[in-house]
C-alpha positions as CSV (number, residue, x, y, z in Angstrom):
1,M,68.8,-49.1,9.7
2,N,67.6,-51.1,12.8
3,Q,69.4,-50.5,16.1
4,V,71.7,-53.4,17.1
5,I,72.2,-54.0,20.9
6,T,74.9,-56.2,22.3
7,I,73.6,-58.8,24.8
8,G,75.8,-60.7,27.2
9,L,74.7,-64.2,28.3
10,D,76.1,-66.2,31.2
11,A,77.3,-69.3,29.4
12,K,78.5,-71.2,32.4
13,R,75.8,-73.8,32.1
14,I,75.7,-73.6,28.3
15,V,79.2,-75.0,28.1
16,R,79.2,-77.4,31.0
17,D,75.7,-78.5,32.0
18,S,74.3,-81.6,30.3
19,T,70.9,-81.5,32.2
20,E,67.8,-79.7,31.0
21,L,69.0,-76.4,32.4
22,G,72.0,-76.5,30.2
23,S,69.8,-77.5,27.2
24,Y,67.5,-74.6,28.0
25,G,70.5,-72.2,27.8
26,R,71.7,-73.6,24.5
27,T,68.3,-73.6,23.0
28,L,67.7,-70.0,24.1
29,A,71.1,-68.8,22.7
30,N,70.4,-70.4,19.3
31,D,66.9,-68.9,19.2
32,L,68.1,-65.5,20.2
33,A,70.6,-65.5,17.4
34,M,67.8,-65.7,14.9
35,I,66.3,-62.4,16.1
36,D,67.3,-59.2,14.2
37,G,68.8,-56.5,16.3
38,L,70.7,-58.6,18.7
39,D,74.5,-59.1,18.9
40,L,75.1,-62.0,21.4
41,R,78.2,-62.6,23.5
42,L,78.3,-65.8,25.5
43,Y,80.6,-65.5,28.5
44,A,82.3,-68.5,30.2
45,A,85.4,-68.9,32.3
46,D,86.6,-71.6,29.9
47,K,85.4,-73.6,26.8
48,G,83.9,-76.3,29.0
49,C,82.7,-79.4,27.1
50,N,83.2,-79.4,23.4
51,D,80.1,-81.6,22.7
52,L,77.9,-79.2,24.6
53,R,79.5,-75.9,23.4
54,Q,79.2,-77.0,19.8
55,Q,75.4,-77.4,20.2
56,V,75.4,-73.6,20.0
57,A,76.2,-72.3,16.5
58,E,78.7,-69.4,16.4
59,S,77.9,-66.8,13.7
60,E,78.2,-63.1,13.0
61,R,75.5,-62.6,15.6
62,L,76.8,-65.0,18.3
63,H,80.3,-65.3,19.8
64,F,81.7,-67.1,22.8
65,C,83.9,-64.9,25.0
66,Y,86.5,-66.1,27.5
67,P,88.9,-64.5,30.0
68,S,92.2,-63.2,28.8
69,G,95.6,-62.6,30.5
70,I,95.9,-63.6,34.1
71,Y,92.2,-64.5,34.3
72,R,92.9,-67.5,32.0
73,M,94.9,-69.2,34.6
74,S,93.1,-71.7,36.9
75,F,93.5,-69.5,39.9
76,G,92.2,-66.4,38.0
77,K,88.9,-67.8,36.9
78,S,87.0,-67.1,40.1
79,L,88.6,-63.7,40.1
80,W,87.3,-63.1,36.6
81,C,83.8,-64.0,37.5
82,N,83.8,-61.6,40.5
83,R,85.8,-58.7,39.0
84,G,87.1,-59.2,35.5
85,L,83.9,-60.1,33.8
86,V,82.2,-56.7,34.2
87,G,85.3,-54.9,32.7
88,Q,85.2,-57.3,29.8
89,L,81.4,-56.7,29.3
90,S,82.1,-52.9,29.2
91,G,84.9,-53.3,26.8
92,D,82.7,-55.4,24.5
93,G,80.0,-52.7,24.5
94,V,77.4,-55.0,26.2
95,T,74.1,-53.2,26.9
96,V,72.2,-55.9,28.8
97,Y,73.7,-58.8,30.7
98,H,71.5,-61.9,31.3
99,G,72.3,-64.2,34.2
100,L,70.9,-67.5,33.1
101,A,72.1,-69.3,36.3
102,G,70.3,-67.2,38.9
103,E,73.3,-65.0,39.6
104,L,74.8,-61.7,38.5
105,P,78.3,-60.2,39.0
106,S,78.7,-57.0,41.0
107,G,79.4,-53.7,39.4
108,L,77.0,-53.9,36.4
109,D,75.0,-50.9,37.5
110,K,78.2,-48.7,37.9
111,A,79.3,-49.8,34.5
112,G,75.9,-48.7,33.0
113,I,74.9,-52.3,32.0
114,K,71.3,-53.3,32.5
115,S,70.6,-56.8,33.8
116,V,68.2,-59.7,33.7
117,V,68.4,-62.7,36.0
118,T,66.5,-66.0,35.3
119,V,65.7,-68.2,38.4
120,S,65.1,-71.8,37.5
121,D,64.5,-73.2,41.0
122,L,65.1,-72.4,44.6
123,C,65.9,-75.9,45.8
124,F,68.9,-74.7,47.8
125,M,66.5,-72.6,49.9
126,S,63.3,-74.6,50.1
127,H,65.0,-78.1,50.1
128,P,68.6,-77.6,51.1
129,E,68.8,-81.3,52.2
130,Y,69.0,-82.2,48.5
131,C,71.8,-79.8,47.6
132,D,75.5,-79.8,48.1
133,K,75.9,-78.6,51.7
134,A,79.1,-76.7,50.8
135,N,77.2,-74.5,48.3
136,V,73.8,-73.9,50.0
137,K,74.8,-70.7,51.8
138,S,76.7,-69.3,48.9
139,D,73.9,-70.1,46.5
140,A,71.4,-68.4,48.8
141,R,73.7,-65.3,49.0
142,K,74.1,-65.1,45.3
143,F,70.4,-65.4,44.8
144,R,69.6,-62.5,47.1
145,Q,72.4,-60.4,45.6
146,A,71.1,-61.1,42.1
147,L,67.6,-59.9,43.1
148,Q,69.1,-56.7,44.4
149,R,71.2,-56.1,41.3
150,A,68.8,-57.1,38.6
151,N,66.7,-54.7,36.6
152,R,64.3,-57.5,35.8
153,I,63.7,-60.9,37.4
154,V,62.4,-63.9,35.4
155,A,61.0,-67.1,36.8
156,I,60.6,-70.2,34.6
157,S,57.2,-71.1,36.1
158,E,54.5,-69.7,38.2
159,S,55.5,-72.0,40.9
160,V,59.1,-70.6,41.0
161,K,57.6,-67.1,40.9
162,R,55.6,-67.7,44.0
163,E,58.7,-69.1,45.7
164,I,60.7,-66.0,44.8
165,C,58.1,-63.6,46.1
166,E,57.7,-65.6,49.3
167,L,61.3,-66.2,50.1
168,A,62.6,-62.8,49.0
169,E,59.5,-61.0,50.3
170,I,59.0,-59.0,47.0
171,G,55.9,-58.1,45.1
172,S,54.6,-60.3,42.3
173,D,54.9,-57.4,39.8
174,C,58.7,-57.5,40.2
175,V,58.9,-61.0,38.6
176,D,58.1,-62.0,35.0
177,V,57.3,-65.6,34.0
178,I,58.8,-66.9,30.8
179,Y,58.5,-70.7,30.3
180,Q,61.5,-72.5,29.0
181,G,61.7,-73.0,25.2
182,G,62.8,-76.3,23.6
183,T,60.0,-78.4,25.0
184,L,59.3,-79.8,21.6
185,R,62.5,-81.8,21.1
186,F,60.5,-85.1,20.8
187,V,57.3,-84.8,18.9
188,S,57.8,-86.8,15.7
189,E,56.6,-90.4,15.6
190,P,59.6,-92.8,15.6
191,L,59.6,-95.3,12.8
192,P,58.7,-98.9,13.6
193,Q,62.2,-100.0,12.6
194,K,63.7,-97.5,15.0
195,M,61.6,-98.8,17.9
196,W,62.6,-102.4,17.2
197,E,66.3,-101.3,17.1
198,V,65.9,-99.5,20.5
199,R,64.1,-102.4,22.1
200,D,66.9,-104.8,21.0
201,R,69.7,-102.4,21.9
202,Y,68.6,-102.0,25.5
203,D,66.8,-105.3,25.9
204,L,63.7,-103.5,26.9
205,P,60.8,-105.4,28.7
206,D,57.6,-105.9,26.8
207,R,55.7,-103.7,29.1
208,Y,57.1,-100.8,31.2
209,V,56.6,-97.5,33.0
210,L,59.3,-95.0,32.0
211,N,61.2,-92.5,34.2
212,I,63.7,-90.0,32.8
213,G,65.9,-87.7,34.9
214,T,69.1,-87.7,36.9
215,I,69.0,-90.6,39.4
216,E,69.3,-88.6,42.6
217,E,67.6,-88.4,46.0
218,R,65.5,-85.3,45.1
219,R,64.0,-87.1,42.1
220,N,62.7,-89.8,44.5
221,V,62.4,-92.6,41.9
222,L,62.6,-95.2,44.8
223,L,58.9,-94.5,45.3
224,A,58.2,-95.8,41.8
225,V,60.4,-98.9,42.5
226,K,58.4,-99.6,45.7
227,A,55.1,-99.2,43.9
228,L,56.2,-101.8,41.4
229,R,55.6,-104.5,44.0
230,R,51.9,-103.7,43.9
231,L,51.6,-103.7,40.1
232,P,51.0,-106.7,37.8
233,D,54.1,-108.9,37.4
234,D,54.5,-108.2,33.7
235,V,54.9,-104.4,34.3
236,A,58.6,-103.3,34.6
237,L,60.2,-99.9,35.4
238,V,62.8,-98.4,33.0
239,I,64.8,-95.6,34.6
240,V,66.9,-93.4,32.2
241,G,69.4,-90.9,33.7
242,Q,72.8,-90.1,34.9
243,P,73.7,-92.0,38.1
244,T,74.6,-90.5,41.5
245,P,75.4,-92.2,44.8
246,Y,71.6,-92.4,45.4
247,M,71.5,-95.2,42.9
248,E,73.2,-97.5,45.4
249,L,70.1,-97.2,47.6
250,L,67.9,-98.2,44.7
251,K,70.1,-101.2,43.9
252,Q,70.0,-102.4,47.5
253,Y,66.2,-102.2,47.6
254,I,65.9,-103.9,44.3
255,V,68.0,-106.8,45.4
256,E,66.3,-107.1,48.8
257,N,62.9,-107.2,47.2
258,R,63.9,-109.5,44.3
259,L,62.9,-106.9,41.7
260,G,66.0,-107.2,39.6
261,E,64.2,-108.6,36.5
262,R,61.6,-105.8,36.7
263,V,63.9,-102.7,37.0
264,L,66.2,-101.6,34.1
265,M,68.5,-98.6,34.6
266,L,70.0,-96.9,31.5
267,H,72.6,-94.2,31.4
268,S,74.0,-91.9,28.7
269,I,71.2,-92.6,26.2
270,P,71.5,-90.5,23.0
271,D,68.6,-88.2,22.2
272,D,67.8,-90.1,19.0
273,D,66.7,-93.1,21.1
274,I,64.5,-91.2,23.5
275,P,61.3,-90.9,21.3
276,A,61.2,-94.6,20.9
277,L,61.6,-95.1,24.7
278,Y,58.6,-92.8,25.3
279,R,56.5,-94.3,22.5
280,M,56.9,-97.9,23.7
281,A,56.1,-97.2,27.4
282,D,52.7,-97.7,29.1
283,A,53.1,-94.5,31.1
284,F,55.5,-92.0,32.5
285,V,56.3,-91.6,36.2
286,Y,58.0,-88.6,37.8
287,P,58.0,-88.8,41.6
288,S,60.3,-85.8,42.2
289,R,60.0,-84.0,45.5
290,Y,61.0,-80.7,44.0
291,E,61.2,-79.1,40.5
292,G,61.2,-75.7,39.0
293,L,59.5,-76.8,35.8
294,S,59.7,-80.4,34.6
295,I,60.4,-80.6,30.9
296,P,60.3,-84.5,31.0
297,V,56.7,-84.4,32.2
298,I,55.8,-82.1,29.3
299,E,57.7,-84.2,26.8
300,A,56.1,-87.4,28.0
301,I,52.6,-86.0,27.5
302,R,53.5,-84.6,24.1
303,M,54.7,-88.1,23.1
304,G,51.3,-89.6,24.1
305,L,51.9,-90.9,27.6
306,P,49.8,-90.4,30.7
307,V,51.8,-89.1,33.7
308,V,51.9,-89.9,37.4
309,A,53.9,-87.3,39.4
310,C,54.1,-86.0,42.9
311,T,52.7,-83.0,44.8
312,G,54.7,-80.2,46.4
313,S,56.3,-78.2,43.6
314,C,55.7,-77.3,40.0
315,L,54.6,-80.7,38.7
316,E,50.9,-80.0,38.7
317,E,51.6,-76.9,36.7
318,A,53.7,-78.9,34.2
319,G,51.3,-81.9,33.9
320,G,47.9,-80.2,34.2
321,P,44.7,-81.4,35.9
322,D,44.4,-84.7,34.0
323,S,47.7,-86.2,35.1
324,L,47.7,-87.9,38.5
325,Y,49.6,-86.7,41.6
326,V,50.4,-88.4,44.9
327,N,52.3,-87.5,48.0
328,P,56.0,-88.2,47.5
329,D,56.0,-90.7,50.4
330,D,52.8,-92.5,49.5
331,E,53.8,-95.9,48.1
332,E,50.2,-97.3,47.9
333,G,49.0,-94.1,46.3
334,M,51.7,-94.2,43.7
335,A,50.8,-97.8,42.9
336,N,47.1,-97.0,42.6
337,A,47.7,-94.0,40.4
338,L,49.9,-96.1,38.1
339,Q,47.2,-98.8,37.8
340,Q,44.9,-96.1,36.5
341,V,47.2,-95.2,33.6
342,L,48.5,-98.5,32.3
343,I,47.5,-99.5,28.8
344,G,44.0,-100.9,29.0
345,A,42.9,-98.9,32.1
346,P,39.5,-97.1,31.7
347,D,39.8,-93.4,30.8
348,R,43.5,-93.7,29.9
349,E,43.2,-92.4,26.3
350,R,40.9,-89.6,27.4
351,R,43.4,-88.6,30.1
352,V,46.2,-88.4,27.5
353,E,44.1,-86.4,25.1
354,L,43.1,-83.8,27.7
355,S,46.7,-83.6,29.0
356,Q,48.0,-83.0,25.5
357,S,45.5,-80.2,25.1
358,Y,46.7,-78.7,28.4
359,V,50.5,-78.8,27.5
360,R,50.0,-76.9,24.3
361,R,50.5,-73.8,26.5
362,F,54.2,-74.7,26.6
363,D,54.4,-75.2,22.8
364,N,56.1,-72.4,20.9
365,T,56.2,-70.2,24.0
366,D,58.7,-68.1,22.0
367,A,60.9,-67.5,25.0
368,A,63.6,-65.9,22.8
369,R,61.2,-63.3,21.5
370,K,60.0,-62.5,25.0
371,Y,63.5,-62.2,26.3
372,A,64.5,-60.0,23.3
373,D,61.5,-57.7,24.0
374,L,62.6,-57.6,27.7
375,Y,66.2,-56.6,26.6
376,M,64.9,-53.9,24.3
377,S,62.7,-52.5,27.1
378,L,65.7,-52.0,29.2
């Protein structure tokens, strides 16, 4: 009979985070549940969002776990994260605890529980100006504590690995790289009827460049809006993502420069509509100033779009040498790069073909199997 080991996963983002990091955790949990020999316990301070939590299928191999007793009270949740969690892990017979959010509770070592921590980005250290000021210091402290507590450290990209080694001054042999799974959400060709439905539903322009991601300062989509003035008048920009206060800056610029008919912002778009949005676009633009690993860039290439992104973080690693990259403050450079990838531009199709060949390295990375092997090794 095969040995079964009990693995604890930090489910904070799994039950609450609707961004790609939350999706990454949910995908990983579901994939791990398919591997023999693992009994998974997902720990969260509360049930979070029903729609997100229910994307993870509970089974004999996977259970959600929550605080009990006084820790269930609102004032007890932080206490549970700092003290009660490790006791609950011990009581549940957890052998390895995996911190998916870049942090680990204290006391794991004394409890005899091995640990893995995954670091998705270090924006709070390298670009604190884009983070919640109230949390920057605590996030940096939790990161350094996690590195001290962890038996193994995992980065989601080579770019993040380099940052970890530089900022924490540790050797590269201390950090593994496991690319995120779930990069193949959108690979099937949408039916023509579906594309017409999506075009009508959102009143899409005939010709557009697409951007997908939270509409926030770090993602820098204003650069693409500025570049729009230098593109042909029949080219529009479609921005898909959850709004933040940064969107007001976009609106002001759009009004002042009379671009209202050329910029469309969409929010809360269901996943079923995303493939059609990709497929009908001329190109994909992602002018972010900082990312750990950009799943939208990989998705866009897989869906047949050329990509223009920015230098300075992981985007060259995500998009490969045949995508185009510009300085995140270079309006003219962004416009010139977009001109090179619009439908009808020379070399566009070759650029897409070569980029699709490059991003196959992210297909079927089997992150779950790699993590399972790491758990077993501990």
